[in-house]
N, C-alpha and C positions, 0 to 999 in steps of 0.2 A: 323294660322300665324306662320311663322317660326322665331325661335329666334336664335341668334348666341352668343355663349358664348364669355365672356370677361374675360381675366385673372383678378384675384384679384388685382394684383399690378397696372394694367392699369385702373382700374374701376374709380378711384378718379381723374386721370389726363386726359389731353387732348388726343385724339386718334392720332396715328402716321399717316403719309401721306400713308403708305402701308394700314393701317386699313381703312382709308377714301376711297382710291381707291378700295379696296375689297367691301366695303359697296355699293359704286357706281355701281360696275359691278353686284352685287347681285340685286340691285333695278332696273337696266336698263330695264329688260324685263317687268316690271310692268308700265313703262312710255312710251310704244311704241305709237307714234303719227303718223297717216297716213299722208303722204306727200301730200300737196295741190299742184295742178299744179301752176307753176309760172305764174304770170299775163303777158299777152302779152304786149310787149313794145309799147309805144305810141310815135308817132312823135311829136316834140315840135310844129310843125306847126298845129297839130290837137288840142292842148290845147288852148282853147279860152273861153271867157265868165267869166274869173276870174276878180272880181271887188275888188280893194283895196281902202279902205277910204283914203283920202288925208293925214289925220294925221298920219296913220299907215305908209304910204309910205314915209313921211317926217322923221319919227322916224327911219325907217330902213335905209334911205339914210344917216342919220347922224350918224349911228352907225358904228362899225368896220365891220359889215357884208355888209353895203351898199357901203363902200369904198368912 
């Protein structure tokens, strides 16, 4: 494991933005995640079979989201 020295005067205080950015750049290679292919878009007409209970539909309709 690689360690990175911290100056004694900075040890007891919060890290600076530059130190945080540097730490992020050093860690970035360890967090490589392969890109998944994006899901294919679906036409709204192809979406069917969704069942919403009446009570839930009324709750949404009465909320700010249901307008």
